[in-house]
C-alpha positions as CSV (number, residue, x, y, z in Angstrom):
1,M,6.0,11.2,15.6
2,T,3.8,11.2,12.5
3,A,1.7,8.5,11.0
4,R,0.6,7.8,7.4
5,I,-2.9,6.5,6.6
6,Y,-3.3,4.8,3.3
7,R,-5.1,2.0,1.5
8,P,-2.7,-0.6,0.2
9,A,-2.5,-1.3,-3.6
10,R,-3.0,-4.7,-4.9
11,N,-0.1,-7.1,-5.3
12,A,1.5,-6.7,-8.7
13,M,2.2,-10.4,-8.8
14,Q,-1.4,-11.5,-8.5
15,S,-4.7,-10.4,-10.1
16,G,-6.7,-10.5,-6.9
17,K,-7.5,-7.6,-4.6
18,G,-7.1,-9.2,-1.3
19,K,-5.9,-7.0,1.6
20,T,-6.7,-3.8,-0.3
21,K,-10.1,-3.0,1.2
22,N,-9.0,-1.8,4.6
23,W,-7.1,1.4,5.5
24,V,-3.8,1.1,7.2
25,L,-2.1,3.4,9.8
26,V,1.7,3.1,10.0
27,Y,4.2,5.3,11.8
28,E,6.8,7.1,9.8
29,P,10.4,6.4,10.8
30,S,11.7,8.9,13.3
31,A,15.4,8.1,12.8
32,P,17.4,6.5,10.0
33,R,18.2,2.8,10.2
34,D,21.7,1.8,11.6
35,I,24.1,-0.8,10.2
36,E,25.3,-3.3,12.7
37,P,29.1,-3.4,12.6
38,L,29.5,-7.1,13.3
39,M,27.0,-8.7,10.9
40,G,26.0,-5.8,8.6
41,Y,22.3,-6.1,9.4
42,T,20.2,-2.9,9.4
43,S,18.5,-2.1,12.6
44,S,16.4,0.6,14.3
45,R,15.7,1.5,17.9
46,D,12.2,2.9,16.9
47,M,9.7,0.2,17.9
48,R,6.8,2.1,16.3
49,Q,7.9,1.0,12.9
50,Q,6.6,-2.5,13.7
51,I,3.1,-1.2,14.4
52,K,0.6,-1.5,11.5
53,L,-3.1,-0.9,12.4
54,S,-5.9,-1.8,10.1
55,F,-9.3,0.1,9.9
56,D,-12.4,-0.4,7.9
57,T,-12.8,3.2,6.9
58,V,-10.5,6.3,6.6
59,E,-12.8,8.1,9.1
60,A,-12.1,5.4,11.7
61,A,-8.4,5.7,11.2
62,E,-8.5,9.5,11.5
63,A,-10.6,9.2,14.6
64,Y,-8.1,6.9,16.2
65,A,-5.2,9.2,15.3
66,Q,-7.0,12.3,16.7
67,K,-8.1,10.4,19.9
68,N,-4.5,9.4,20.6
69,G,-2.9,12.7,19.6
70,I,-1.0,11.3,16.6
71,A,-0.1,13.7,13.8
72,Y,-1.1,12.0,10.5
73,T,-1.3,12.5,6.8
74,V,-3.8,10.7,4.5
75,Q,-2.9,9.4,1.1
76,T,-5.9,9.2,-1.2
77,A,-6.7,5.8,-2.6
78,H,-5.9,5.2,-6.2
79,E,-8.9,3.8,-8.0
80,E,-7.9,1.8,-11.0
81,T,-9.9,2.1,-14.2
82,P,-11.4,-1.2,-15.3
83,K,-10.1,-2.4,-18.7
84,R,-12.7,-4.0,-20.8
85,Q,-11.2,-6.9,-22.8
86,S,-12.6,-10.0,-24.1
87,Y,-11.0,-13.2,-25.4
88,P,-12.0,-12.8,-29.0
89,D,-10.2,-9.4,-29.1
90,N,-6.9,-11.3,-29.1
91,F,-7.7,-12.7,-32.6
92,R,-9.1,-9.6,-34.3
93,A,-7.8,-8.8,-37.7
94,D,-7.4,-5.1,-37.0
95,R,-4.9,-5.5,-34.1
96,K,-1.8,-3.3,-34.1
97,T,0.4,-6.3,-33.8
98,P,-0.8,-9.6,-35.3
99,W,-1.3,-12.5,-32.9
100,T,1.1,-15.4,-33.4
101,H,2.4,-18.2,-31.4
């Protein structure tokens, strides 16, 4: 039973950064998922896959895992580089591709 501690990335469909500030502890699957023969659904007997704990800091998540004897790995958070862009840059004459409608 191992767990993974990570900070979720922002949603690719939205520009906001909601739900990306907390660190999350999730359990890695201990067994592969099974296919139900009747309906074809995938299922698992591992109930720990449903647990998703949220922490304010990575230290708090590590302390929780150590306190409860959970083996864990920490994925470092990817910090995105801010891209400076202003609206008039869309209409500059020296663009690589000219702006058209």
